[in-house]
Backbone as JSON, one array per atom type, in Angstrom:
{
  "sequence": "MAEAASSTTEKKFLTLKSEDGDEFELEESIAIQSVTIKNMVEDGCSSSVVPLSNVDTETLIKIIDYLKMHSSTSSNEEEIENFDKEFVNIGFKTIFKILEAANFLDINSLLELCAEAVANRIKKKTPEVVRKIFNITSDFTLEEEAEIRNETPWAFEGDLDHSLD",
  "N": [[-60.6, -102.77, -51.94], [-58.82, -100.87, -53.37], [-60.06, -98.48, -53.35], [-59.93, -97.87, -50.7], [-57.41, -97.64, -50.37], [-57.13, -95.02, -51.58], [-58.71, -93.36, -50.44], [-56.75, -92.5, -48.39], [-55.15, -89.61, -47.48], [-51.77, -88.28, -49.02], [-49.38, -86.87, -48.23], [-48.36, -83.74, -49.47], [-45.54, -82.27, -50.05], [-43.94, -78.78, -50.34], [-40.49, -76.86, -51.11], [-39.53, -74.23, -50.33], [-37.71, -71.74, -50.9], [-35.27, -69.53, -50.32], [-34.21, -66.45, -50.71], [-31.32, -66.62, -50.5], [-30.54, -68.61, -51.84], [-30.96, -70.8, -50.23], [-32.7, -74.13, -49.31], [-35.75, -75.1, -47.88], [-38.05, -77.82, -47.17], [-41.5, -78.09, -46.41], [-45.0, -79.01, -45.0], [-47.62, -79.03, -47.58], [-49.79, -78.16, -46.9], [-49.61, -76.55, -44.41], [-47.93, -74.64, -45.57], [-49.42, -72.99, -47.36], [-50.79, -71.34, -45.52], [-49.83, -68.91, -45.93], [-51.38, -66.82, -48.33], [-50.07, -65.58, -50.96], [-48.4, -68.28, -51.82], [-50.41, -70.41, -51.44], [-51.7, -69.61, -53.5], [-49.97, -70.07, -55.83], [-49.97, -72.77, -55.79], [-52.23, -73.01, -56.2], [-52.5, -71.92, -58.84], [-51.35, -73.66, -60.19], [-47.93, -74.3, -60.23], [-45.67, -75.22, -61.5], [-43.32, -76.27, -60.6], [-42.5, -77.86, -57.68], [-40.1, -75.99, -56.15], [-40.93, -73.35, -54.3], [-39.73, -70.38, -55.28], [-38.9, -67.77, -52.95], [-37.53, -64.28, -53.81], [-38.15, -61.82, -52.36], [-37.83, -62.86, -49.52], [-34.77, -63.56, -47.1], [-32.74, -65.86, -45.63], [-33.03, -65.95, -42.8], [-34.56, -65.46, -41.85], [-36.74, -66.34, -43.32], [-36.55, -68.55, -41.74], [-37.61, -68.23, -39.0], [-40.22, -68.11, -40.22], [-41.17, -69.99, -41.26], [-41.3, -71.22, -38.47], [-42.97, -69.92, -37.52], [-45.32, -70.5, -38.91], [-45.67, -73.54, -38.53], [-46.06, -73.67, -35.99], [-48.67, -72.34, -35.4], [-50.38, -74.5, -37.31], [-50.44, -76.47, -36.27], [-52.28, -79.22, -34.92], [-51.89, -79.79, -31.64], [-51.37, -77.78, -30.97], [-51.7, -75.71, -28.11], [-54.27, -72.88, -27.42], [-52.98, -71.56, -25.35], [-50.83, -72.17, -25.9], [-50.15, -71.22, -27.97], [-50.47, -68.66, -27.69], [-47.63, -68.24, -26.39], [-45.95, -68.69, -27.93], [-46.44, -66.9, -29.4], [-45.79, -64.45, -28.33], [-43.11, -64.85, -27.27], [-41.91, -64.72, -29.76], [-41.82, -62.25, -30.76], [-40.5, -60.8, -29.97], [-38.26, -59.68, -30.36], [-35.39, -57.52, -32.1], [-35.88, -54.43, -34.26], [-35.44, -54.02, -36.14], [-35.17, -57.14, -37.69], [-37.87, -57.16, -36.65], [-39.2, -55.85, -38.39], [-37.86, -56.92, -40.93], [-39.3, -59.31, -41.44], [-42.19, -57.93, -41.31], [-41.99, -56.87, -43.76], [-41.37, -59.29, -45.17], [-43.68, -61.06, -44.39], [-46.18, -59.78, -45.26], [-45.72, -59.49, -48.55], [-45.83, -62.27, -48.52], [-48.42, -62.22, -47.76], [-49.52, -63.62, -45.4], [-51.75, -62.82, -42.99], [-51.95, -62.83, -40.19], [-49.9, -63.06, -39.41], [-48.54, -60.78, -40.2], [-50.06, -59.07, -38.9], [-49.5, -60.07, -35.96], [-47.06, -58.56, -35.81], [-47.48, -56.17, -36.15], [-48.92, -55.23, -34.21], [-46.82, -55.65, -32.28], [-44.68, -54.1, -32.69], [-46.25, -51.22, -32.89], [-47.19, -51.4, -29.82], [-44.17, -51.75, -29.23], [-43.43, -48.5, -29.37], [-45.05, -47.14, -28.39], [-45.39, -44.25, -26.24], [-43.33, -43.1, -26.87], [-40.97, -40.48, -27.66], [-40.86, -38.52, -30.22], [-38.63, -37.69, -31.43], [-37.41, -40.42, -30.97], [-39.09, -42.61, -31.81], [-38.6, -41.25, -34.99], [-35.88, -42.31, -34.96], [-35.92, -45.53, -34.84], [-37.71, -45.71, -37.47], [-36.05, -44.89, -39.05], [-36.6, -41.96, -39.83], [-36.49, -38.64, -40.97], [-36.41, -35.27, -39.89], [-38.27, -33.23, -40.73], [-39.34, -30.93, -40.43], [-38.17, -27.52, -40.1], [-35.04, -26.08, -37.5], [-35.91, -23.99, -35.85], [-39.14, -24.4, -36.9], [-39.45, -26.71, -35.24], [-38.93, -26.25, -32.69], [-41.0, -24.13, -32.41], [-42.84, -25.44, -32.65], [-43.14, -27.53, -30.49], [-42.51, -25.58, -27.96], [-45.85, -25.31, -28.42], [-46.58, -27.88, -27.99], [-46.33, -28.65, -26.12], [-46.79, -31.39, -24.76], [-46.82, -33.2, -26.9], [-43.42, -34.33, -26.49], [-42.89, -35.4, -24.58], [-42.02, -38.51, -23.35], [-40.91, -41.88, -23.18], [-37.42, -41.77, -23.71], [-35.08, -43.65, -24.4], [-33.56, -44.85, -26.8], [-33.24, -47.4, -28.02], [-32.75, -49.51, -30.65], [-33.54, -52.37, -30.14]],
  "CA": [[-59.32, -102.29, -51.49], [-58.38, -100.05, -53.82], [-60.44, -97.55, -52.65], [-59.7, -97.84, -48.52], [-55.68, -96.8, -50.66], [-56.84, -94.09, -52.43], [-58.88, -92.59, -49.66], [-55.71, -91.98, -47.57], [-54.52, -88.79, -47.78], [-50.55, -88.43, -48.73], [-48.81, -85.4, -47.65], [-47.62, -83.75, -50.32], [-44.61, -80.92, -49.42], [-43.28, -78.29, -50.73], [-39.85, -76.28, -51.11], [-39.21, -73.23, -50.26], [-36.19, -71.19, -51.51], [-34.85, -67.82, -49.48], [-33.25, -65.07, -51.73], [-29.79, -66.51, -50.24], [-30.75, -70.05, -52.07], [-31.3, -71.64, -49.26], [-34.33, -74.12, -49.71], [-36.15, -75.49, -46.61], [-38.84, -78.41, -47.05], [-42.79, -77.76, -45.65], [-46.3, -79.78, -45.81], [-48.08, -77.72, -48.26], [-50.79, -77.7, -46.05], [-48.47, -75.69, -43.57], [-46.9, -73.65, -46.47], [-50.18, -72.8, -48.01], [-51.13, -70.46, -44.36], [-49.72, -68.08, -46.87], [-52.21, -66.52, -49.32], [-49.21, -65.75, -51.8], [-47.84, -69.72, -51.87], [-52.01, -70.55, -51.8], [-52.37, -69.41, -55.06], [-48.97, -70.54, -56.63], [-50.22, -73.89, -55.87], [-54.11, -73.57, -56.67], [-52.86, -71.57, -60.66], [-50.24, -74.9, -60.99], [-46.8, -74.15, -60.08], [-45.07, -76.35, -62.22], [-42.13, -76.66, -59.48], [-42.73, -78.21, -56.11], [-40.01, -75.68, -55.59], [-40.95, -72.01, -54.69], [-38.44, -69.54, -54.7], [-38.68, -66.43, -52.78], [-36.63, -64.01, -54.04], [-37.73, -61.29, -51.16], [-37.3, -63.28, -48.02], [-33.6, -64.31, -46.53], [-33.4, -67.06, -45.15], [-33.41, -66.01, -41.23], [-36.31, -64.61, -42.09], [-37.52, -67.41, -43.89], [-37.06, -69.56, -41.48], [-38.85, -67.35, -38.65], [-41.71, -67.23, -40.66], [-41.82, -71.58, -41.16], [-41.78, -71.74, -37.03], [-44.35, -69.33, -37.15], [-46.14, -71.45, -39.76], [-46.35, -75.05, -37.56], [-46.78, -72.86, -35.02], [-50.13, -71.52, -36.37], [-50.75, -75.11, -37.75], [-50.39, -77.49, -35.43], [-52.75, -79.12, -34.32], [-51.32, -80.59, -30.88], [-50.71, -76.57, -30.01], [-53.57, -74.94, -27.65], [-53.93, -71.24, -27.21], [-51.83, -70.66, -24.74], [-48.92, -72.26, -26.39], [-49.32, -70.28, -29.84], [-49.86, -67.17, -26.74], [-46.42, -67.93, -25.68], [-45.01, -68.89, -28.58], [-46.18, -65.4, -30.18], [-45.21, -63.52, -27.36], [-41.67, -64.48, -27.42], [-41.87, -64.61, -31.47], [-42.04, -60.83, -31.95], [-39.36, -60.38, -28.63], [-36.24, -59.39, -31.03], [-34.86, -56.75, -32.27], [-36.53, -53.28, -34.66], [-34.76, -54.59, -37.57], [-35.55, -58.49, -37.58], [-39.0, -57.55, -36.94], [-39.59, -55.12, -39.7], [-38.05, -57.89, -42.17], [-40.73, -60.05, -40.94], [-42.95, -57.52, -41.83], [-42.03, -57.14, -44.97], [-41.91, -60.95, -45.5], [-45.29, -61.58, -43.93], [-47.01, -58.76, -46.39], [-45.18, -60.53, -49.3], [-46.24, -63.72, -48.18], [-50.23, -62.19, -47.67], [-49.81, -64.03, -44.03], [-52.17, -61.54, -42.14], [-51.65, -63.23, -38.83], [-47.85, -62.44, -38.7], [-48.3, -58.76, -39.98], [-50.87, -58.09, -37.56], [-48.83, -59.73, -34.77], [-45.57, -58.12, -35.71], [-47.55, -54.47, -35.9], [-49.1, -54.91, -33.29], [-45.6, -55.63, -31.41], [-44.48, -53.09, -33.25], [-46.73, -50.41, -32.51], [-46.52, -51.47, -28.63], [-42.93, -51.03, -28.61], [-43.41, -47.15, -29.87], [-46.2, -46.25, -27.48], [-44.83, -43.62, -24.92], [-41.72, -42.94, -27.03], [-40.36, -39.56, -28.06], [-40.75, -38.62, -31.79], [-36.74, -38.76, -31.86], [-36.82, -42.19, -31.28], [-39.73, -43.03, -33.61], [-37.7, -41.39, -36.34], [-34.23, -43.41, -35.15], [-36.5, -46.01, -34.76], [-38.14, -45.99, -38.53], [-34.72, -44.14, -39.93], [-37.31, -41.13, -40.56], [-34.92, -37.55, -40.92], [-37.43, -34.48, -39.86], [-39.08, -32.4, -42.26], [-39.19, -29.39, -40.18], [-36.35, -26.05, -39.31], [-35.09, -26.0, -36.15], [-37.03, -23.1, -35.68], [-39.9, -25.01, -36.66], [-39.63, -27.51, -34.45], [-39.02, -25.89, -31.55], [-42.17, -23.44, -31.98], [-44.45, -26.78, -32.71], [-42.45, -28.06, -29.05], [-43.6, -24.78, -27.1], [-46.88, -25.33, -28.83], [-47.51, -28.8, -28.04], [-45.27, -29.92, -25.52], [-47.31, -32.84, -24.68], [-46.34, -34.49, -28.05], [-42.98, -34.88, -27.34], [-43.05, -36.33, -23.22], [-42.12, -40.13, -23.44], [-39.81, -42.7, -22.97], [-36.11, -41.43, -24.22], [-34.45, -45.22, -25.17], [-33.21, -45.02, -28.58], [-32.47, -48.44, -28.59], [-33.41, -50.1, -31.59], [-33.88, -53.38, -29.62]],
  "C": [[-58.73, -101.6, -52.23], [-59.0, -98.79, -53.88], [-60.24, -96.86, -51.45], [-58.24, -97.1, -49.4], [-56.02, -95.36, -51.22], [-58.08, -93.11, -51.11], [-57.94, -92.07, -48.46], [-54.64, -90.92, -48.26], [-52.9, -88.55, -47.57], [-50.17, -86.89, -49.0], [-48.21, -84.63, -48.57], [-46.69, -82.08, -49.83], [-44.18, -80.05, -51.17], [-41.76, -77.48, -50.62], [-39.33, -75.14, -51.48], [-37.68, -72.25, -50.52], [-36.47, -69.77, -51.14], [-34.07, -67.34, -51.18], [-31.55, -65.36, -51.97], [-29.56, -68.05, -50.74], [-30.68, -71.1, -51.25], [-32.72, -72.58, -49.4], [-34.86, -74.96, -48.3], [-38.13, -76.6, -47.24], [-40.34, -78.2, -46.32], [-43.8, -78.66, -46.46], [-46.61, -78.52, -46.39], [-49.53, -77.44, -47.78], [-50.81, -76.73, -44.34], [-48.28, -74.31, -44.45], [-47.76, -73.1, -47.02], [-51.59, -71.59, -47.01], [-50.94, -69.15, -45.63], [-50.97, -67.64, -48.79], [-51.16, -66.3, -50.76], [-49.18, -67.03, -52.29], [-48.92, -70.49, -52.25], [-51.67, -70.74, -53.38], [-50.97, -69.94, -56.32], [-49.11, -72.15, -57.14], [-51.76, -74.14, -56.19], [-53.22, -72.89, -58.52], [-51.42, -72.45, -61.01], [-49.15, -74.74, -61.21], [-46.33, -75.08, -60.57], [-44.06, -76.48, -61.51], [-42.17, -77.23, -58.29], [-41.28, -77.09, -55.17], [-40.48, -74.12, -55.4], [-40.12, -71.07, -54.07], [-39.43, -67.58, -54.31], [-38.0, -65.54, -52.61], [-37.04, -62.57, -52.76], [-37.41, -61.25, -49.65], [-35.89, -64.22, -48.1], [-34.04, -64.93, -45.61], [-33.32, -66.65, -43.66], [-34.75, -65.82, -41.44], [-37.3, -65.42, -42.85], [-38.4, -68.53, -43.01], [-37.88, -69.77, -39.76], [-40.19, -67.43, -39.08], [-41.82, -68.98, -41.26], [-41.85, -71.9, -39.9], [-42.78, -71.16, -36.85], [-45.53, -70.09, -37.87], [-46.72, -72.69, -39.27], [-46.31, -74.51, -36.37], [-48.46, -73.36, -35.25], [-50.74, -73.17, -37.22], [-51.35, -76.06, -37.12], [-51.31, -77.42, -34.27], [-52.83, -79.44, -32.53], [-51.04, -79.05, -30.09], [-52.36, -76.36, -29.06], [-53.32, -73.78, -27.61], [-53.3, -70.46, -26.65], [-51.01, -71.26, -25.69], [-48.56, -71.62, -27.46], [-49.38, -68.68, -28.96], [-48.9, -67.28, -26.85], [-46.19, -67.87, -26.51], [-45.1, -67.05, -29.79], [-45.47, -64.03, -29.28], [-43.54, -63.3, -27.45], [-41.28, -64.08, -29.24], [-41.4, -63.43, -31.67], [-40.5, -60.29, -30.37], [-38.24, -60.08, -29.54], [-36.52, -57.65, -31.36], [-36.42, -55.82, -34.06], [-36.27, -54.22, -36.06], [-35.03, -55.93, -37.95], [-37.13, -58.18, -37.5], [-39.93, -57.03, -38.22], [-39.07, -56.26, -41.42], [-39.14, -59.1, -41.86], [-41.99, -59.81, -41.43], [-43.56, -57.48, -43.14], [-42.32, -58.59, -45.4], [-43.25, -61.07, -45.74], [-46.23, -60.6, -45.28], [-46.79, -59.06, -48.03], [-45.72, -61.11, -49.33], [-47.89, -63.59, -48.22], [-50.15, -63.58, -46.13], [-50.57, -62.59, -43.0], [-52.21, -61.5, -40.75], [-51.14, -62.62, -38.45], [-48.13, -61.05, -39.17], [-49.22, -58.56, -39.51], [-50.31, -58.64, -35.97], [-47.9, -58.82, -34.94], [-45.99, -56.77, -35.62], [-47.81, -54.15, -35.17], [-47.87, -54.52, -32.12], [-45.02, -54.21, -31.28], [-45.12, -51.33, -33.23], [-47.07, -50.43, -30.85], [-44.96, -51.36, -28.07], [-42.97, -49.6, -28.78], [-44.05, -46.42, -28.94], [-45.11, -45.4, -26.77], [-43.19, -42.9, -25.53], [-41.99, -41.55, -27.96], [-40.35, -39.23, -29.73], [-39.45, -38.2, -32.34], [-36.93, -39.66, -31.71], [-37.65, -42.69, -31.61], [-38.93, -42.78, -34.82], [-36.66, -41.56, -36.27], [-34.76, -44.76, -35.32], [-37.27, -46.74, -36.57], [-36.93, -45.47, -39.48], [-36.23, -43.26, -40.66], [-36.03, -39.91, -40.4], [-36.83, -36.54, -40.82], [-37.14, -33.47, -41.06], [-39.02, -31.01, -41.74], [-37.29, -28.99, -39.76], [-36.06, -26.81, -37.67], [-36.14, -24.8, -35.35], [-38.5, -23.86, -35.63], [-40.37, -25.89, -35.36], [-39.37, -27.5, -33.37], [-40.14, -24.78, -31.07], [-43.56, -24.32, -32.12], [-43.85, -27.39, -30.55], [-43.2, -26.78, -28.02], [-45.02, -24.79, -27.21], [-47.65, -25.95, -28.65], [-46.57, -29.82, -27.33], [-45.72, -31.65, -24.98], [-46.59, -33.85, -26.05], [-45.34, -34.87, -27.42], [-42.67, -35.16, -25.68], [-43.04, -37.87, -23.98], [-41.01, -40.78, -23.03], [-38.19, -41.9, -24.23], [-35.06, -42.26, -24.64], [-34.62, -45.05, -26.43], [-32.55, -46.32, -29.22], [-33.58, -49.08, -29.65], [-33.7, -51.53, -31.38], [-35.48, -53.64, -29.3]]
}
């Protein structure tokens, strides 16, 4: 009888703690999709609380939703595809926070999803719009930029939507 009891696997849980101090309990099998968290568990992290000092609560909630959907055996490819499409249908500020957190947590599939979404959204945007989205100041003088515009007018064609969402 003892053998039968030992063969059943007991679910282990981790508590993820955001930089804001909020804690979220998550199955270890779901959380270890993050290579960072997996390494902490494998290295014998003495606490069941995993501090994520680089991830705010709002971002952590979104990441946990992503991890749950991508670990669920009941989700089919179409459900995941629809979830992913909706998941990245958010403003640039939020998607950049998720990108930073996915990089920190080493969740490659989430990093790729968000990077692809950003790339698709900046396609056919003017350089001015892209600079605004990424908060980049131009390093050209007005005269230099005018010269470049004259030499390569095709590079300045595109959508003038300056929206950050």
